[in-house]
TORDREN-505121 format. One record per residue (C-alpha): residue number from 1; x, y, z. Coordinates in steps of 0.05 Angstrom, whole numbers. Layout:
N
   i   east  north     up
 NUM      X      Y      Z
...
END
This chain:
731
   i   east  north     up
   1  -2392   2600   -246
   2  -2440   2573   -194
   3  -2426   2512   -150
   4  -2472   2469   -193
   5  -2428   2481   -255
   6  -2396   2412   -250
   7  -2463   2377   -242
   8  -2492   2414   -302
   9  -2432   2398   -347
  10  -2433   2325   -326
  11  -2507   2320   -344
  12  -2495   2350   -412
  13  -2434   2308   -431
  14  -2443   2251   -480
  15  -2410   2184   -469
  16  -2355   2197   -520
  17  -2342   2265   -490
  18  -2337   2236   -420
  19  -2287   2184   -444
  20  -2248   2240   -478
  21  -2238   2272   -410
  22  -2208   2208   -380
  23  -2146   2203   -423
  24  -2093   2246   -456
  25  -2088   2264   -529
  26  -2041   2296   -579
  27  -2023   2366   -557
  28  -2047   2415   -610
  29  -1989   2462   -595
  30  -1935   2412   -579
  31  -1913   2447   -515
  32  -1938   2399   -461
  33  -1916   2333   -431
  34  -1990   2314   -427
  35  -2053   2343   -458
  36  -2128   2336   -451
  37  -2166   2371   -508
  38  -2227   2390   -467
  39  -2297   2393   -498
  40  -2306   2454   -542
  41  -2382   2444   -547
  42  -2389   2457   -472
  43  -2332   2507   -465
  44  -2290   2458   -424
  45  -2219   2482   -438
  46  -2159   2441   -457
  47  -2111   2422   -401
  48  -2036   2421   -406
  49  -1988   2381   -362
  50  -1915   2396   -352
  51  -1859   2358   -317
  52  -1834   2397   -259
  53  -1799   2370   -197
  54  -1736   2412   -210
  55  -1766   2464   -257
  56  -1818   2471   -311
  57  -1797   2428   -370
  58  -1823   2449   -438
  59  -1787   2466   -503
  60  -1772   2535   -474
  61  -1721   2549   -420
  62  -1740   2559   -347
  63  -1706   2566   -280
  64  -1666   2503   -265
  65  -1673   2496   -190
  66  -1631   2450   -146
  67  -1649   2378   -137
  68  -1704   2359    -88
  69  -1652   2328    -42
  70  -1617   2395    -37
  71  -1682   2429    -20
  72  -1696   2378     35
  73  -1626   2388     62
  74  -1647   2458     82
  75  -1697   2428    132
  76  -1738   2491    118
  77  -1810   2476     95
  78  -1824   2550     87
  79  -1769   2552     34
  80  -1804   2493      2
  81  -1868   2535     -2
  82  -1831   2592    -34
  83  -1801   2543    -84
  84  -1870   2514    -99
  85  -1897   2584   -113
  86  -1840   2597   -161
  87  -1855   2531   -197
  88  -1928   2550   -203
  89  -1912   2619   -231
  90  -1865   2589   -283
  91  -1917   2538   -303
  92  -1968   2593   -314
  93  -1918   2632   -356
  94  -1910   2570   -400
  95  -1986   2561   -406
  96  -1985   2497   -365
  97  -2044   2479   -319
  98  -2018   2418   -283
  99  -1948   2408   -255
 100  -1924   2336   -250
 101  -1892   2342   -182
 102  -1868   2340   -129
 103  -1834   2272   -128
 104  -1835   2245    -57
 105  -1819   2172    -57
 106  -1778   2152      4
 107  -1704   2140     -5
 108  -1703   2067     12
 109  -1649   2045    -37
 110  -1588   2092    -40
 111  -1574   2068   -111
 112  -1642   2090   -138
 113  -1630   2131   -201
 114  -1685   2179   -184
 115  -1668   2196   -112
 116  -1647   2266   -132
 117  -1721   2280   -147
 118  -1741   2257    -77
 119  -1732   2286     -8
 120  -1711   2239     46
 121  -1707   2170     77
 122  -1753   2197    133
 123  -1828   2205    126
 124  -1831   2267    171
 125  -1782   2305    128
 126  -1814   2279     65
 127  -1883   2299     88
 128  -1864   2369    110
 129  -1829   2384     44
 130  -1883   2352      2
 131  -1936   2394     37
 132  -1896   2457     29
 133  -1883   2449    -45
 134  -1955   2428    -59
 135  -1983   2487    -20
 136  -1937   2534    -59
 137  -1956   2506   -127
 138  -2030   2505   -112
 139  -2029   2576    -86
 140  -2016   2600   -157
 141  -2076   2563   -186
 142  -2034   2507   -216
 143  -2052   2435   -200
 144  -1997   2399   -161
 145  -1987   2325   -174
 146  -1948   2288   -119
 147  -1917   2224   -146
 148  -1907   2165   -151
 149  -1961   2133   -108
 150  -1934   2088    -76
 151  -1872   2045    -58
 152  -1836   2065   -122
 153  -1767   2062    -89
 154  -1724   2035   -146
 155  -1717   2045   -220
 156  -1694   1974   -235
 157  -1754   1937   -263
 158  -1797   1995   -239
 159  -1853   1978   -288
 160  -1862   1907   -263
 161  -1830   1895   -195
 162  -1876   1882   -137
 163  -1861   1916    -71
 164  -1878   1864    -20
 165  -1893   1906     42
 166  -1940   1898    100
 167  -1993   1948    118
 168  -1961   1975    180
 169  -1897   1991    143
 170  -1936   2024     87
 171  -1975   2065    137
 172  -1916   2088    179
 173  -1862   2096    127
 174  -1885   2101     55
 175  -1955   2132     57
 176  -1948   2191    106
 177  -1914   2237     55
 178  -1972   2228      7
 179  -2022   2239     62
 180  -1988   2305     79
 181  -1988   2326      6
 182  -2062   2310      0
 183  -2077   2349     64
 184  -2039   2408     35
 185  -2088   2411    -23
 186  -2059   2371    -80
 187  -2108   2369   -138
 188  -2079   2306   -170
 189  -2038   2245   -151
 190  -1997   2203   -200
 191  -1997   2127   -191
 192  -1931   2091   -197
 193  -1911   2038   -248
 194  -1895   1983   -197
 195  -1939   1932   -164
 196  -1953   1931    -89
 197  -1964   1862    -60
 198  -1976   1835   -130
 199  -2025   1888   -156
 200  -2005   1943   -204
 201  -2013   2010   -170
 202  -2055   2038   -227
 203  -2108   1986   -210
 204  -2097   1980   -135
 205  -2168   1990   -107
 206  -2147   1983    -35
 207  -2096   2039    -38
 208  -2125   2084    -93
 209  -2198   2080    -72
 210  -2203   2055     -1
 211  -2143   2093     28
 212  -2129   2153    -16
 213  -2200   2172    -36
 214  -2246   2146     18
 215  -2203   2145     81
 216  -2163   2208     66
 217  -2219   2244     30
 218  -2179   2259    -32
 219  -2227   2291    -83
 220  -2176   2302   -138
 221  -2153   2263   -199
 222  -2112   2200   -197
 223  -2072   2197   -262
 224  -2027   2142   -288
 225  -1954   2150   -300
 226  -1939   2154   -374
 227  -1955   2086   -405
 228  -1967   2061   -334
 229  -2031   2023   -345
 230  -2038   1948   -357
 231  -2114   1945   -365
 232  -2177   1985   -375
 233  -2229   1952   -331
 234  -2180   1937   -275
 235  -2153   2009   -272
 236  -2220   2044   -279
 237  -2253   2001   -225
 238  -2191   2004   -183
 239  -2192   2080   -177
 240  -2153   2109   -235
 241  -2186   2171   -264
 242  -2140   2192   -320
 243  -2097   2151   -366
 244  -2035   2185   -392
 245  -2009   2199   -443
 246  -2073   2171   -475
 247  -2039   2161   -542
 248  -1987   2115   -571
 249  -1913   2126   -562
 250  -1907   2141   -636
 251  -1961   2194   -633
 252  -1930   2224   -571
 253  -1861   2228   -602
 254  -1888   2259   -665
 255  -1926   2312   -626
 256  -1866   2332   -586
 257  -1814   2324   -640
 258  -1770   2279   -597
 259  -1772   2227   -541
 260  -1788   2248   -471
 261  -1842   2259   -418
 262  -1858   2233   -349
 263  -1831   2166   -366
 264  -1829   2180   -440
 265  -1860   2248   -458
 266  -1832   2314   -483
 267  -1772   2342   -518
 268  -1708   2330   -480
 269  -1693   2404   -484
 270  -1618   2403   -493
 271  -1622   2474   -518
 272  -1568   2464   -570
 273  -1513   2461   -518
 274  -1467   2415   -556
 275  -1410   2425   -507
 276  -1450   2397   -448
 277  -1444   2325   -471
 278  -1383   2329   -516
 279  -1311   2348   -508
 280  -1297   2411   -468
 281  -1286   2477   -502
 282  -1212   2465   -498
 283  -1219   2397   -534
 284  -1196   2358   -473
 285  -1219   2287   -469
 286  -1280   2256   -503
 287  -1329   2228   -453
 288  -1345   2155   -449
 289  -1410   2123   -474
 290  -1463   2151   -427
 291  -1507   2089   -432
 292  -1453   2041   -410
 293  -1473   2006   -346
 294  -1544   2031   -347
 295  -1600   1984   -368
 296  -1655   2032   -390
 297  -1697   1978   -421
 298  -1705   1945   -353
 299  -1735   2009   -326
 300  -1782   2027   -383
 301  -1858   2016   -385
 302  -1894   1983   -443
 303  -1903   2038   -496
 304  -1961   2002   -529
 305  -2009   2015   -471
 306  -2017   2090   -481
 307  -2084   2090   -516
 308  -2123   2038   -477
 309  -2178   2084   -451
 310  -2186   2118   -518
 311  -2195   2050   -552
 312  -2233   2009   -500
 313  -2264   2049   -443
 314  -2329   2067   -478
 315  -2341   1994   -497
 316  -2327   1973   -425
 317  -2378   2022   -399
 318  -2431   2001   -449
 319  -2419   1928   -432
 320  -2427   1942   -358
 321  -2356   1922   -341
 322  -2343   1992   -316
 323  -2404   2024   -284
 324  -2425   2090   -315
 325  -2425   2118   -244
 326  -2351   2103   -241
 327  -2340   2139   -307
 328  -2380   2198   -281
 329  -2337   2200   -218
 330  -2274   2201   -261
 331  -2300   2260   -301
 332  -2328   2295   -240
 333  -2260   2294   -207
 334  -2227   2327   -266
 335  -2281   2379   -274
 336  -2280   2394   -200
 337  -2206   2410   -203
 338  -2214   2453   -265
 339  -2270   2490   -230
 340  -2234   2500   -164
 341  -2171   2524   -200
 342  -2210   2575   -240
 343  -2200   2540   -307
 344  -2272   2531   -327
 345  -2286   2605   -328
 346  -2217   2627   -351
 347  -2195   2657   -285
 348  -2143   2627   -238
 349  -2158   2614   -165
 350  -2095   2634   -127
 351  -2061   2688    -88
 352  -2011   2701   -144
 353  -2044   2690   -212
 354  -1988   2722   -253
 355  -1939   2678   -289
 356  -1865   2693   -295
 357  -1802   2655   -316
 358  -1729   2667   -299
 359  -1743   2729   -258
 360  -1689   2760   -213
 361  -1728   2733   -154
 362  -1728   2662   -182
 363  -1654   2666   -198
 364  -1641   2689   -127
 365  -1685   2633    -99
 366  -1648   2580   -140
 367  -1582   2604   -111
 368  -1610   2609    -40
 369  -1636   2538    -42
 370  -1569   2513    -68
 371  -1531   2550    -13
 372  -1578   2531     43
 373  -1579   2458     20
 374  -1503   2452     19
 375  -1480   2404     73
 376  -1411   2411    104
 377  -1394   2339    121
 378  -1323   2348    147
 379  -1279   2408    160
 380  -1212   2412    196
 381  -1211   2488    192
 382  -1193   2498    119
 383  -1262   2528    107
 384  -1284   2582     99
 385  -1230   2602     50
 386  -1191   2666     60
 387  -1209   2718      8
 388  -1137   2723    -17
 389  -1123   2648    -18
 390  -1092   2621    -81
 391  -1136   2563   -103
 392  -1133   2507   -153
 393  -1200   2487   -182
 394  -1197   2414   -203
 395  -1248   2364   -230
 396  -1275   2334   -293
 397  -1335   2381   -300
 398  -1312   2446   -267
 399  -1331   2485   -330
 400  -1405   2468   -326
 401  -1463   2472   -277
 402  -1491   2405   -254
 403  -1564   2418   -267
 404  -1594   2351   -246
 405  -1602   2279   -264
 406  -1630   2250   -328
 407  -1702   2240   -348
 408  -1767   2277   -342
 409  -1739   2328   -292
 410  -1687   2356   -341
 411  -1693   2432   -348
 412  -1656   2479   -395
 413  -1639   2544   -359
 414  -1632   2614   -388
 415  -1568   2624   -349
 416  -1520   2582   -307
 417  -1454   2589   -271
 418  -1400   2536   -269
 419  -1354   2524   -209
 420  -1296   2557   -246
 421  -1339   2619   -260
 422  -1364   2623   -189
 423  -1295   2616   -157
 424  -1262   2664   -206
 425  -1315   2717   -193
 426  -1306   2712   -118
 427  -1232   2699   -108
 428  -1182   2754    -93
 429  -1123   2707    -98
 430  -1101   2670   -160
 431  -1144   2615   -190
 432  -1114   2558   -231
 433  -1157   2507   -267
 434  -1138   2435   -284
 435  -1193   2384   -297
 436  -1148   2324   -284
 437  -1200   2273   -308
 438  -1241   2262   -371
 439  -1309   2294   -369
 440  -1362   2253   -332
 441  -1420   2258   -380
 442  -1493   2271   -364
 443  -1536   2209   -374
 444  -1610   2205   -389
 445  -1663   2154   -405
 446  -1672   2195   -469
 447  -1605   2168   -493
 448  -1641   2101   -504
 449  -1684   2134   -558
 450  -1630   2171   -596
 451  -1595   2135   -654
 452  -1522   2118   -644
 453  -1487   2149   -704
 454  -1420   2129   -678
 455  -1395   2201   -678
 456  -1371   2223   -610
 457  -1338   2286   -636
 458  -1264   2301   -642
 459  -1227   2274   -582
 460  -1169   2312   -553
 461  -1117   2287   -504
 462  -1143   2264   -436
 463  -1136   2315   -380
 464  -1074   2300   -340
 465  -1074   2280   -267
 466  -1003   2308   -265
 467  -1028   2376   -286
 468  -1080   2375   -230
 469  -1027   2354   -179
 470   -981   2409   -204
 471  -1036   2461   -197
 472  -1052   2437   -127
 473   -979   2441   -107
 474   -976   2515   -125
 475  -1041   2532    -89
 476  -1058   2547    -17
 477  -1121   2505    -24
 478  -1143   2454    -76
 479  -1217   2451    -91
 480  -1236   2385   -124
 481  -1306   2382   -154
 482  -1331   2311   -168
 483  -1397   2283   -191
 484  -1437   2220   -201
 485  -1487   2200   -256
 486  -1560   2186   -244
 487  -1623   2181   -286
 488  -1694   2160   -287
 489  -1704   2089   -312
 490  -1638   2061   -286
 491  -1606   2054   -218
 492  -1534   2068   -201
 493  -1493   2004   -200
 494  -1448   2030   -145
 495  -1443   2087    -95
 496  -1371   2099   -116
 497  -1356   2160   -159
 498  -1353   2141   -233
 499  -1288   2137   -270
 500  -1223   2149   -232
 501  -1246   2209   -192
 502  -1226   2176   -126
 503  -1156   2168   -152
 504  -1155   2241   -174
 505  -1175   2263   -104
 506  -1122   2219    -72
 507  -1068   2245   -118
 508  -1086   2318   -105
 509  -1092   2307    -30
 510  -1024   2273    -28
 511   -994   2337    -56
 512  -1036   2388    -19
 513  -1064   2369     50
 514  -1110   2430     46
 515  -1155   2395     -5
 516  -1230   2407     -4
 517  -1276   2358    -40
 518  -1343   2384    -65
 519  -1387   2326    -87
 520  -1445   2339   -133
 521  -1485   2276   -129
 522  -1555   2248   -130
 523  -1549   2220    -60
 524  -1500   2183    -16
 525  -1431   2169    -44
 526  -1372   2129    -18
 527  -1312   2170      4
 528  -1252   2124     15
 529  -1206   2186     16
 530  -1244   2225     69
 531  -1190   2217    122
 532  -1138   2245     74
 533  -1173   2311     55
 534  -1185   2374     96
 535  -1259   2382     81
 536  -1317   2346     48
 537  -1378   2382     21
 538  -1443   2352     -5
 539  -1468   2399    -58
 540  -1519   2352    -90
 541  -1544   2374   -159
 542  -1544   2449   -147
 543  -1578   2472   -211
 544  -1564   2535   -251
 545  -1531   2572   -193
 546  -1478   2518   -182
 547  -1416   2562   -185
 548  -1443   2622   -147
 549  -1473   2579    -92
 550  -1409   2539    -83
 551  -1368   2602    -79
 552  -1415   2633    -27
 553  -1407   2573     19
 554  -1334   2559      8
 555  -1314   2631     22
 556  -1361   2637     81
 557  -1406   2691     51
 558  -1462   2643     72
 559  -1463   2589    125
 560  -1469   2518     99
 561  -1541   2511    123
 562  -1554   2439    100
 563  -1564   2376    141
 564  -1567   2306    113
 565  -1637   2281     97
 566  -1607   2213     82
 567  -1555   2170    116
 568  -1486   2162     84
 569  -1455   2093     92
 570  -1419   2039     51
 571  -1466   2005      2
 572  -1464   1939     38
 573  -1486   1971    104
 574  -1555   1993     81
 575  -1615   1949     98
 576  -1633   1942     23
 577  -1565   1911      8
 578  -1595   1841      9
 579  -1615   1817    -61
 580  -1683   1795    -36
 581  -1697   1866    -15
 582  -1665   1900    -74
 583  -1670   1892   -133
 584  -1714   1833   -114
 585  -1720   1761   -133
 586  -1769   1732   -183
 587  -1801   1800   -194
 588  -1812   1815   -120
 589  -1774   1864    -75
 590  -1786   1844     -4
 591  -1790   1902     45
 592  -1775   1856    102
 593  -1730   1907    136
 594  -1797   1933    158
 595  -1793   2000    194
 596  -1717   1998    196
 597  -1704   2044    136
 598  -1647   2092    135
 599  -1623   2117    203
 600  -1674   2072    238
 601  -1634   2012    213
 602  -1567   2041    235
 603  -1593   2058    304
 604  -1627   1991    314
 605  -1565   1951    293
 606  -1512   1997    322
 607  -1481   1999    253
 608  -1436   2059    244
 609  -1455   2106    187
 610  -1403   2146    150
 611  -1445   2208    162
 612  -1510   2202    201
 613  -1579   2227    183
 614  -1586   2300    203
 615  -1511   2313    203
 616  -1479   2377    179
 617  -1429   2427    205
 618  -1437   2502    210
 619  -1382   2554    211
 620  -1412   2574    278
 621  -1418   2533    341
 622  -1482   2522    381
 623  -1500   2506    453
 624  -1565   2472    473
 625  -1593   2483    543
 626  -1654   2488    588
 627  -1698   2437    553
 628  -1768   2426    581
 629  -1834   2394    563
 630  -1887   2448    559
 631  -1942   2396    551
 632  -1949   2325    525
 633  -1936   2347    453
 634  -1891   2408    459
 635  -1819   2416    480
 636  -1776   2478    486
 637  -1702   2492    492
 638  -1653   2549    486
 639  -1602   2550    430
 640  -1543   2597    432
 641  -1493   2613    377
 642  -1427   2609    416
 643  -1385   2623    354
 644  -1358   2688    327
 645  -1401   2691    264
 646  -1473   2683    242
 647  -1494   2612    230
 648  -1552   2566    214
 649  -1575   2509    258
 650  -1628   2455    252
 651  -1654   2430    319
 652  -1680   2359    313
 653  -1725   2319    360
 654  -1724   2244    364
 655  -1778   2204    400
 656  -1763   2140    437
 657  -1829   2105    451
 658  -1844   2062    512
 659  -1837   1987    504
 660  -1888   1964    453
 661  -1918   1894    448
 662  -1864   1842    438
 663  -1883   1826    367
 664  -1868   1896    342
 665  -1800   1910    313
 666  -1794   1983    330
 667  -1735   2028    316
 668  -1703   2055    380
 669  -1720   2127    361
 670  -1753   2164    304
 671  -1751   2236    281
 672  -1810   2273    310
 673  -1797   2343    285
 674  -1745   2396    270
 675  -1736   2471    269
 676  -1686   2511    227
 677  -1660   2577    253
 678  -1606   2629    240
 679  -1570   2662    297
 680  -1520   2719    300
 681  -1456   2710    339
 682  -1474   2709    414
 683  -1549   2707    400
 684  -1593   2658    437
 685  -1665   2639    423
 686  -1719   2599    455
 687  -1742   2546    406
 688  -1809   2511    409
 689  -1821   2444    374
 690  -1891   2416    367
 691  -1900   2341    357
 692  -1962   2312    324
 693  -1995   2246    341
 694  -1955   2209    289
 695  -1892   2225    328
 696  -1919   2183    385
 697  -1963   2133    348
 698  -1958   2068    312
 699  -2005   2035    263
 700  -2044   1975    287
 701  -2081   1934    234
 702  -2141   1925    279
 703  -2144   1992    315
 704  -2112   2040    266
 705  -2065   2094    293
 706  -2050   2078    366
 707  -2011   2115    419
 708  -1985   2068    472
 709  -1993   2095    543
 710  -1929   2109    581
 711  -1868   2154    585
 712  -1836   2178    520
 713  -1764   2201    518
 714  -1754   2260    472
 715  -1682   2274    452
 716  -1659   2340    422
 717  -1596   2347    381
 718  -1560   2362    317
 719  -1567   2294    283
 720  -1592   2224    297
 721  -1523   2210    329
 722  -1511   2277    363
 723  -1566   2281    416
 724  -1553   2332    470
 725  -1613   2340    515
 726  -1670   2295    538
 727  -1739   2309    564
 728  -1797   2261    579
 729  -1871   2267    568
 730  -1927   2223    593
 731  -1979   2200    543
END
């Protein structure tokens, strides 16, 4: 098709047909989270949308990749691009045109139920990974949809709470990841449910139109979150281009056969795996009510708003309340994306137009991300395990893979490996299994829609802590796998592990000092027992390759390549611990910690984190030397593997700016960049790190991005608290 295709179609569309392209409709095939029927008269094809931060979610199975936090823990944006390409290919194979991801809201509140879908507490890490995933998805001809724009940092009251945040903080902390995603070529952006400074994001003209579209030059589609619109005229004039799902909740549920979707859309996709949420195959221990302690209603949008554009937009245009030029812009943006992605003429624009699901390459990638994202938090030498070690595998869910949290990111895999299966396949010594604790059940916002029939299945006896202790006593090493619970639409009430898993760890460690804890969690967790165990591993939600990835790291077949993209600390130590800041008072969450989010807060206050941002051990050891500034934006250093085995390292740069004006509350240092690398024993390499202007700049309301003149200290190290070399540059 010629470049004037969009103009021609726009001129030929009737008013009703234009409106039809600004909202979702009932999917004719029942396979998509969202659907636009197109305009058959003009050969404008239908468009299908699929959930997708952790994998492509339709009725059919797909590769269940690790959580986004695990991906970010690799500190490897090239791996993120590879992951994005795999997502795009799987979307194509499932006949989906738009992928609702990546999720990239900043981890401001450690309790946020959706943190596992996000990358980091730091905007540099967030932006690099958002850009990588977007670039990968878009390279296949699938539209990427970074979400949720912007300041959606909690699930509690997410559909109504107002994030009260000043412009400088928005610009430096919460917006950069979205800017990077847009610059990487995202074809769509999803607005968030929440308000920002009193205005719902779906009608926030300053941020949607002035910043996103005009200042950043975004020419794609701004879509609402599902049921995330409160008005017609306000959203259309504010900058929203596409209302989703475009139909009522009842119509949506009927089309999909069950509750679901990005907020409320498609089939949950449990795949008939009755054992996942019931008693184990051995009948041990019925799980507790999964909804207990989670207020889903508080995190749900108004389901009556789904059809507003269908019912009212045409009248608003005819009445002059929404200019027809605005309607034309809404439609033009959609048609432009369909054209640029090869959908108007039936051909895909991308380097890899072929779709494929659950390929050997995707299975290998899922395991590689899980391995590389595994963070070794503590180790007194017990890891890696000896091949012939006798091990006890303990934990409430050791017979299942932890695929992810609940909600729209749920994916049903074709295959999966549990911790028990992974360890048994790798071990040369004996393996004993004792759960020691009732199953910790998956939770999901979809539980709120399913009728309670009162039948929890036949309950057997609770697993015995005594059995777990006995198994640990007979083993060389005890491996205790624990987990948390997290879901969209509700925040975690506590950072403590649910149930009595802490007590289980303490009992096992008291019997066997060579106890290793592997925590599969959505984010930071409290570890009151960490001084009593030999090693602590953060395995996040590892997806379908849970068992094989854990075995590879624990036995040293692969180095634990992960570093923390979030700070671990007691709940009361985080800057959002104040009620005014989270969950907010009178409908407002005040971001008055300003720039001091995550490690910035701990560095500024000298508070001691449990595990600092960027932290993670390798099985190798590394020496840093000979750092120098090549120019005013580039530094180099030599890194040598001084250990006796191959290992992975992540070199991190932190920038300490010169004294700023007195009225600016600046953190003492901020991440400027990072570089992952793998080195053989004895190998050294010269590493170059380039820093962009944001690494040196600050946002000034009057002047925009500003770099203060003076000397900048650049520190290089292994974490925000392990800084080994310094260089200075003059700006």
